[in-house]
N, C-alpha and C positions, 0 to 999 in steps of 0.2 A: 655331485657336489650340489649344497643348495646354500643360498644367500640368506641374510639375516631377515630379509624380507619374505623368505619362503618357507614354508613348513613342509616338513616330508610327510606326504601321507601313506598309512599303512592302515590295513583292513584285515580283518580275518578273513580266510577263504569262507566264500558262502556255502552251507552245508546242505546236501540233499534234503536232510529232514524239514528244513526251513521251508523249502517249497511243498513238501508234502503237508506240512501244516497249514500252509496258506490254501492249498487246494481242498484240504478236509474243511476248512472254514468256509469256503465258497459252496462245498457242496452241502453243507449244513444249513446254509442260508436257503439255498435250493430247496431242499428237504423241507423245511419249515414254511415255506412262500405260499403253500397251498397248491403249486402247480402239481405236485404229484400227491395223490391220496393215500392214506394208509392201506397196506395192503397190495398196492399198486406195484408193478414191475418198473425198473428204473429203465431208463434209454441204454442201449449197447455201449460198450467200454469206447470202442471207436468213436460213436457218436458224442460221448461227454467228454473225451479228451481232445476232439476237434473243438468243441463248444468252449472249452476251458482254455484251450491253447498250450496243452501239456502232453508229454509222453505218456504212453499207456502204462508203464511201469510205475511211475509217480502216482497215476491215478489210482492203481491197484492198491498202493500202499495206504493211501486215504481211503479207499473202500474197505480195506481191511481193518484199520483203526475204528472206522462207524461199526463194522461188523463186530468187533471183540466188544465194544461199548453196547452192543445189543441194540442198536437203532436200524441197522438192515440185516437182512436175512439172505445168506447165498444158497441157492437150490441148485446144485450140480446137475449140469445139462440143461439147464431151464434159463437161470439169470438170476439178478441182484434184485429184491425184493424192500420195499420201505415196511418196517413190522407196523403192525395197527397200533393205534393211539393207546398209551400208556400213561396214566396221569401222573405216575411217580417218575418215571424214565425220563422225559424231555427236560424237565426242571434240574434234575439232578446231573444231566449230561453237561448241561450249561454250569452248573454250578461248581462242578469239578473241573473245569476248564477243557473239557473235552477230554482229557488226558491224550493228547496228542503225542505220539511218538512211543517207541520202546521204552525209554528212559523213563518218561512219567509213569507209565504202567508198572515198572519196576519199583519205583517209588511207592507207589500205592499199596503195592504188595507187602512192602517192608514195613509201611507205616501200619498196614492191617495188622501184619505179625504182632506189633507192639501194643495196639490195643486189644487184641484178643488175649494176649498173656494177662494183661493187667485185669481185664474184665473176669476171667478164670480164677485168678488169685482173690479178687475180692469176692465172687460168688462163693468160693468154696468157706470164705471165714464169715459170710453172711447168711447163707441158706437156711431155711427152716423146712421142717418135713413136708408141709405142703405143697411148698416149690420144687423140693426133691420128687416128690411124686409126678408133678407135670412134668419136669424135666426128663425123668425116667419113659413116660408115656411117650415124649419125642423121640426119645433114643429108641425105644420099641419099633417104632414106624421105620427107624433107618436101616433095621435089620430087615432087608429085602433081597430077592434074587431075581434073576432076568435081565435081559440086556437090551429091551425094547426101549422106544422113545418116551411112552407113557411111564415107565418104570422109573427113567431117568428124571422125568419131568416131578414125579410124586417124591423122588427121592430129593432132589435140589430144592422143594419146598420145605421139606422136613429138616434139611439141613440148614437152611437159614433160619429156620423156627427155632433150632436148637440155640444159635448163636444170639438169636435176639431174647430167648429167654434167660439165657446167660446173662445178657446186658441187664435185664430188669432185676435179675435176682441180685447182681453185684450194686445195684441202688446208685449209680452213680448216672447222673442224667446226661451229662457232658458226653460220656465214652458210650452211651447208648444212642444218643443223638448222631455221633460221628458213625457209628455201624448203620442207623437207618438211612445215614444220606447215601451210602453206596451200597446199599441193597440191591439195588437192581443191577449193578456191575457184577455184585458177588452171584447173582442168579444165572447170570451169562456165562461167569468163569466156572462155578460148579459143574454144571451141567456141560459144558464143554468137556471138562476135565474128565469126569465118570464115563461121558460118551467114547472119548478117547481109549480109556482105559478098557471098556468094555464090562466093566464090573463097579459094583457100588461097596462091595464086602471090606476092601482095604481102609476106606473111609469110614466105614460103621465101626470097626475095630479101633481106630482113632478117637473116634467120639466116644466111644464105651469107655477108653481109659481115661478121658476127660472126665467122665460122669461118674466113675467110681472114686477118682481122687476128691471131687466135690463131696460125694456121698461121704466120704471119710472126713470131711472138714479139714482137709490138710491143703492149705493155701500153695505151698511149695511143689506138693506133687502136683497140683490141678495147673500150675504155672509151666512145670516141666512137661506135662502131656500135652498142652495145649500148645506149646513151643514147638514140640515133635509133630504134631498134626500140623501145624502151619509150616514148618520147614518141608513136610512131605508134600502140603497141597501146594506151596510156592515152587518147589522143584518140579512139580508134574505141570504147574501152568506154564512156567519159563521153558521146559521141554517143548510144550505145545507153541507157545509163538516162535521159538527157534524153528519148528517143523514148518509152520505157515509162511515164515520168513524163507526157507530153503525152498518150498514149493512155488513162491512166488519167483524166485530167482532162476528156475529151470525154465 
């Protein structure tokens, strides 16, 4: 019972993700403070968890979030390292609000799909022969074989170049700038997905289908091909994130 002078207090339960976001924010401040140099190894998990005053499982989730963003690199059997300075990465990480937590990551995946489909449709309607030749050159670079890290690195750069060229052909500066803003994250995601698959062939064929629709000047076909490519890429990335989550829980 409550009286007229009393107000019943009700609060939503504190979610674990909220703590992870706070830990990630503190880790980011630490990484940007200059106390650890780019390329240097982070302190051990036990030392970090004790310094922050949190459990190691929550700390691992925060470290994973920064790894997905491309700020950290996990070297199995060795430790976690701060990646070397990238003039593009750090401002974009801050600009996109760190994409903390799985929900925000999924939201960005969904947003990217909408943007890419729109870009492909516009590109098919607006391309000229010179632009088609440039796009075909990039597509040819995507036709690679091998499963080494250098192959995945080269493929990732060509993959990004393909999507940025499409945005240029589409001629919409807002859509182009949106894709440019997440380019560093795309680099991390694309390489993670192709490396986990151990092959680039599936992705090459999807890009080729988009190119052919644009070559034919068919906006609807280009939109469908890009939507199928984004569905495939998003599904693989989600599976990869789920696998990371399962590994962390074990």
